[in-house]
C-alpha positions in Angstrom: -0.5 0.2 -0.1 0.9 3.1 -1.1 1.5 6.0 1.6 0.0 9.8 0.2 1.5 12.5 2.7 0.1 16.0 2.4 1.6 19.7 3.7 -1.0 20.6 6.4 -1.8 24.3 5.4 -1.7 27.0 8.3 -5.1 27.8 9.5 -3.9 31.8 7.7 -3.0 30.5 5.0 -5.9 28.3 3.7 -8.0 31.4 5.5 -6.4 33.9 3.2 -7.2 31.3 0.3 -11.3 30.9 1.0 -10.9 35.2 1.8 -9.8 35.0 -2.0 -11.9 32.3 -3.1 -14.3 34.3 -2.4 -14.4 37.7 -3.2 -13.4 36.0 -7.3 -16.2 33.8 -7.2 -18.9 36.4 -5.8 -17.9 39.2 -8.7 -18.2 36.5 -11.6 -20.8 35.5 -10.3 -22.7 38.7 -10.0 -20.4 40.5 -13.7 -21.6 37.1 -15.4 -25.7 36.8 -13.8 -25.9 40.6 -14.9 -25.0 39.6 -18.4 -27.1 36.2 -18.2 -30.3 38.2 -17.2 -29.2 41.0 -20.0 -29.8 43.9 -17.7 -29.7 47.2 -18.6 -26.7 48.1 -17.1 -24.3 45.0 -18.1 -26.4 45.4 -21.9 -25.1 49.0 -22.3 -21.4 48.0 -20.5 -21.1 45.5 -23.6 -21.8 48.1 -26.1 -20.2 50.8 -24.6 -16.8 47.8 -25.5 -17.9 47.7 -29.0 -19.7 44.0 -28.9 -23.4 43.9 -29.5 -26.3 44.1 -27.5 -27.1 40.5 -28.9 -23.8 39.3 -27.4 -24.3 39.8 -24.2 -26.0 36.0 -23.0 -23.1 34.4 -24.9 -20.5 36.0 -22.7 -21.9 35.6 -19.8 -23.2 31.9 -20.7 -19.0 31.4 -21.6 -18.6 33.0 -17.5 -21.4 31.3 -15.6 -19.3 28.2 -17.1 -15.6 28.7 -17.3 -16.5 29.8 -13.0 -18.9 26.4 -12.1 -15.2 24.7 -13.7 -13.9 26.3 -11.2 -15.3 25.9 -8.1 -15.3 22.6 -9.0 -13.0 21.3 -6.5 -11.4 18.9 -8.5 -11.2 20.5 -12.0 -10.2 24.1 -9.8 -6.7 24.6 -11.9 -8.8 24.4 -15.4 -11.4 26.6 -14.2 -8.5 29.2 -13.5 -7.1 28.6 -16.3 -10.3 29.1 -18.3 -11.3 31.9 -16.6 -7.5 33.4 -16.9 -8.3 33.0 -21.0 -11.8 35.0 -20.5 -10.2 37.8 -18.5 -6.8 38.0 -20.7 -9.9 38.7 -23.5 -11.2 41.9 -21.7 -8.0 43.5 -20.9 -7.6 42.7 -24.6 -11.0 44.7 -25.1 -10.1 47.8 -22.5 -6.3 47.7 -24.5 -8.6 48.3 -27.8 -10.6 51.1 -26.3 -7.7 52.9 -24.6 -10.1 53.1 -21.3 -7.4 53.7 -18.2 -4.3 51.3 -17.1 -5.3 51.3 -13.9 -9.4 50.8 -13.2 -10.1 48.9 -16.5 -7.1 47.3 -18.2 -5.7 46.2 -15.5 -9.0 45.4 -13.0 -8.8 42.0 -14.3 -5.2 40.9 -14.0 -6.6 42.5 -10.3 -9.3 39.4 -10.5 -6.8 37.1 -11.8 -4.6 38.0 -8.7 -7.6 36.5 -6.9 -8.1 33.6 -8.7 -4.7 31.8 -8.6 -3.7 33.7 -5.4 -6.8 31.5 -3.6 -5.6 28.5 -5.8 -1.9 28.2 -4.6 -2.9 29.6 -1.1 -5.4 26.1 -0.9 -3.7 23.4 -3.4 -1.0 21.9 -2.4 -0.1 20.7 -6.3 -0.6 24.6 -7.4 2.1 25.5 -4.6 4.5 22.7 -6.0 4.1 24.0 -10.5 4.9 27.5 -9.2 7.3 27.4 -6.9 8.4 30.8 -4.7 10.5 29.6 -2.6 14.2 28.1 -4.0 14.8 24.0 -2.3 17.2 26.3 0.3 14.6 29.1 1.5 16.2 31.8 0.7 13.5 32.5 -2.2 13.8 32.8 -5.7 17.7 32.5 -7.1 18.5 33.4 -11.0 19.8 30.5 -11.4 16.1 28.9 -10.6 14.5 31.9 -13.2 16.7 30.7 -16.0 15.8 27.6 -15.8 
């Protein structure tokens, strides 16, 4: 029989990850609900970004599907990848129309940081994929960055 050991996550790290997760999911669910229900602010905002009003429902459904994939623990990493692509489209849209950098263009990046940060804090497998420390614990080393 094979024994699998998992590293224990500190309560602080766990709760920080949960808060980040909740903030990202709540924002994305609110945003997608406005689009799926085709509420006036969602339709107007999407049209101002250069998309036809007929695209609002489709955009909202894509967002809902990505969020659902993210909230299922077994598919959360795949959901984060999908949401990263979705948010990349939002960034491209804001750049294309010349919106302000910190309030519009970078906002999807703030959400992506919440999405990935929550996974990083709560999931050992993600921390193994994205090592922020050298093996000796001294932080990022130039030799590791060059690899």
